[in-house]
DOKE-177423 format. One record per atom (N, C-alpha, C): x, y, z. Coordinates in steps of 0.02 Angstrom, whole numbers, plus 50000, padded with zeros to 5 digits. Layout:
XYZ
...
END
This chain:
497144896850454
496434898050440
496224904650473
495864908950436
495654915350463
495154914250518
495274917650576
494804917450630
494824911150672
495304906750661
495344900550700
495464902050773
495134898450817
495214899450889
495744894750917
496104896950969
496604892550999
496274886951037
496644881551052
496364876051091
496174878351161
495714874651193
495474876451260
496044875851311
496024880251362
496514880151415
496294875551471
496774873151511
496604869851573
496274874851620
495874872351665
495484876751709
495944881251751
496494878351779
496934882451821
497314887551779
497504885651718
497854890451675
497384896151654
496764894351640
496274899451621
496144904251679
496114901451739
495994905551799
496584910351810
497194907851804
497774912251812
497794917551758
497614915651697
497604920451641
497124926151656
496524924451681
496034929651697
496284934251752
496604931351803
496874935351858
497424940151833
497864937551790
498404941751764
498124947351721
497664945751677
497394950951632
497004956251670
496634954051721
496254958951762
496734963551799
497264960651827
497764964651863
498114969451815
498314966951757
498654971151709
498214976851685
497584975351670
497124980551646
497044986051700
496994983951763
496914988851817
497534993151826
498124989851826
498744993651835
498884998251776
498754995851716
498875000051657
498425006151658
497785005151679
497325010751682
497525015751736
497795013251792
497965017651848
498635021351837
499125017851808
499805020451806
500085021651736
499735019151684
499995019551617
500415013451599
500385011451537
500715005351516
501465005651529
501785011151513
502515011751518
502755011151590
502345013051638
502565013451707
502475006851746
502165001951715
502014995651751
502504990251730
502814987051778
503284981651764
502924974851766
503234969951736
502964963151738
502954960651810
503454962451851
503464960451921
502854963151958
502674969351943
502094972351976
501454968751956
501394966851894
500804963151871
500764956451906
501324952851910
501324946351943
501114947052016
501384952052051
501214953052121
500474954652130
500214959052087
499504961052092
499044955152076
499254950752032
498844945052012
498914939252061
499434939452102
499544933952148
499804927652115
500204928552062
500504922752028
501264923752028
501624918252018
502344918652015
502584922051952
503174925251957
503454928451898
503584923451842
503794917451861
503914912351810
503294910651772
502724910151807
502084908751774
501914914251724
502004920451746
501844926151703
502284926151640
502934925351649
503384925651591
503294919651545
503154913751573
503044907951530
502424908851488
501914911951517
501284912551481
501284918251430
501584923951448
501534929851406
502194931951374
502754929451399
503404931051369
503684937551393
503354943051376
503574949751396
502964954251397
503084960651408
502514965251414
502134965951348
502474964951292
502114965351228
501624959551222
501814953651247
501354947951246
500754949151291
500874952351348
500334954051394
499854959151362
500134964151329
499714969051295
499314965751240
499624961251202
499274957851148
498694953751175
498794950551233
498254946551263
497674951051285
497814956851311
497294961551331
496894964051270
497234964451214
496904966851153
496524961451117
496614955251137
496354949551099
495594949951088
495224951551140
494494951751133
494274957151085
494604962951088
494434968351043
494614966550970
495174963150962
495374960950895
494894955850867
494664951350909
494194946150887
493534949250864
493334954550896
492714957950875
492794960750805
493364963950791
493484966550724
493544960750674
493874955350693
493944949650649
493254946650632
492814946350682
492154943550670
491764947750621
491824954350626
491484958750578
491764957850508
492414956550503
492724955350438
492464948850407
492404943750448
492224937150423
491474936450408
491044939550450
490334938250442
489894944350454
490194950350460
489794956350470
489524959050404
489144964450408
488864967350348
489404970750306
489294971250240
489764974950198
489724982450213
490244986250199
490844984250161
491394981050203
491354981350270
491874978050309
491834970550301
491234967850303
491134960650294
491054958850221
490924952450207
490874950150138
490284953350101
490364953550034
489814955849992
489934962449957
490494965749971
490664972049939
491274971049894
491394975449846
491994975049805
492624975349848
493154972349823
493784971949862
494034978849882
494004983749837
494254990449853
493864993449911
493204992549911
492784995249965
492934991750031
493044985150027
493204981450088
493884983550117
494364984750073
495014987150097
494954993850132
494584998450102
494495005050133
494145004450200
493635000150204
493264999250266
493704995950320
494114991150299
494554987950348
495054992850377
495384996750334
495885001350360
495575006850403
494965008950386
494625013850429
494465010850497
494215004650497
494055001350560
494674999650600
495204997650566
495814995850602
496145002050633
496155007550596
496445013750623
496045016050684
495395015450682
494975017350739
495145012950800
495245006450788
495435001850841
496115003750871
496605005150828
497275006850852
497255013250893
496925018350868
496895024750904
496495024150969
496025019550971
495635018551031
496005015051087
496545011551069
496935007751119
497685008851106
497865015151095
498525016751067
499095014251111
499065015451176
499625013451220
499725005951220
499175002151224
499224994851225
499484992251158
499214994951103
499444992551037
500174994251027
500375000251047
501085002151040
501524997351080
501314995751140
501714991151181
501744984251149
501184981851123
501184975151092
501614974851030
501704980550997
502074980750934
502814982250943
503004985450999
503684988251002
504094985951063
503814981651105
504184979751166
504824975951151
504864972651094
505474969251073
505514969650997
506104968950968
506174969550895
505734964450858
505354966950811
504924962550771
504304960150806
504134962950865
503564960450903
502914960750863
502824966150825
502204966950788
502074961050742
502594958550711
502504953550659
502434946450688
502544945750753
502454939250786
501754938450815
501374943850816
500704943550845
500244939950796
499864935150823
499414931350780
498914935650743
498654940850776
498174945150743
498484948750684
499124950550688
499434953850630
499434949350569
499564942850579
499554938250523
498854937850492
498344938350535
497654938550510
497544944750468
497744950550494
497644956850457
498014956450390
498634954150392
499034953850331
498724949250280
498494943450301
498184938850254
497544941750224
497144944950265
496524948050241
496674953450189
497144957850204
497324963150157
497614960250093
498034955250099
498344952250039
497824949049993
497324945650022
496794942649982
496404947949944
496224953349979
495844958649946
496264962349894
496894963549909
497324966949861
497424962749798
497504956249807
497584951949748
496974952249703
496384953149733
495774953649694
495724960549661
495884965849700
495814972649673
496364974449625
496974971849638
497554973549597
497924967149576
497644963249529
497984957049509
498674958249478
498814964449459
499464966049429
500004967249482
499794967949546
500264969849600
500494963749639
501054964349674
501314959149718
500994960149786
500454956649799
500014958149856
500344956949924
500764951949930
501044950249996
501484955950025
502004958049991
502404963550019
502034970150021
501594971149972
501204977449971
500744977850032
500494972150054
500064972150114
500464974250176
501074971950182
501494974150238
501604981750235
501734984250174
501854991450167
501244995550187
500644993250168
500034996850187
499914996550262
500014990650291
499904989950363
500404994050404
500994995450375
501474999650410
501185006650422
500745008850378
500445015550385
499965016050443
499745010350470
499285010450527
499595007050588
500265006550590
500585004250651
500455009350706
500525007250768
500375011850824
500825017950823
501465017050806
501935022650804
501715027850752
501565025550692
501365030150639
500685033250654
500205029050674
499535031550689
499565036850745
499975035650796
500035040450850
500305047050827
500815046850784
501105053050757
500595056750714
500235053050672
499745056250628
499205059750669
498965056450722
498445059650763
498725065650800
499325064950828
499625070450866
499755076550822
499985075350762
500175080850717
499575083850680
499095079650661
498565081950615
497865080750640
497775077050694
497105075450717
496845069050687
496375065850721
496115059350700
495775059650631
495415065050618
495065065650554
495525065750494
496045069950498
496525070350443
496935063950437
497075060850494
497435054450492
497035049250455
496385048750470
495955043850437
495895045350363
495845051750345
495785053650275
496425051850236
497005052850268
497635051250236
497705043750223
497515039750272
497555032450264
497075030150210
496475032950209
495985031150157
496245032850088
496545038750081
496825040850017
497375036149995
497815034150041
498355029450025
498075022850001
497605020050038
497325013450022
496965013749955
496575018949943
496205019449880
496695020249821
497235023949831
497725024849777
498055018149760
498245014349811
498595008049800
498125002849770
497495002749793
497034997449771
496704998849704
496825004849676
496515006649612
496895003449554
496544999849512
496854996749454
497045002149404
497695002949387
497885008249340
497615006949270
497445012349237
497195011749168
497775010049121
497635005949073
498135004149023
498085009248966
498655012548953
498665017548899
498635014148832
498225016648788
498165013848720
498535018348671
498925015348629
499295019148578
498815020848521
498685027248512
498205029548461
498525030748393
499185029348389
499515030648324
499295025548272
END
């Protein structure tokens, strides 16, 4: 279900989670994501390494948890915000608005998103938020392009706004040209091709 919330945590687990995330956010801001180890996060949070690894798995899981609140904000705008990002606009317009908003989110938290997506093989596709994004894009694509295979096409479009690609686009061309390129790609893919009529 889109936007479904996880079950409530036990009080001690929630407390440890807050301590870990606060410590990780502080260390990442001070030293950079790449320079901080899971051991350092556990020590700064005052929790055992086993607790940290059981809860978050690896540094990509920790980065994903830090991004969760920001992702939920974007999800809420998709589900109930004003159009064109929210309901009430044509599918093509909603797709363009989503990719513009998602690219802005990725570029705004590039190091954390990159870590959440690349710390282990296939990490990006195991993140719950990615499944939300993919489902949202696939639903809109199926409406805008009923002739297209929306599920794999959605993965292909989302690849264009992965942290690795988005980072290269901004570094090489600037944020403005990166956004324009992504918008052009999405509009090209979501446009229903005209059917040629034989005039003979």
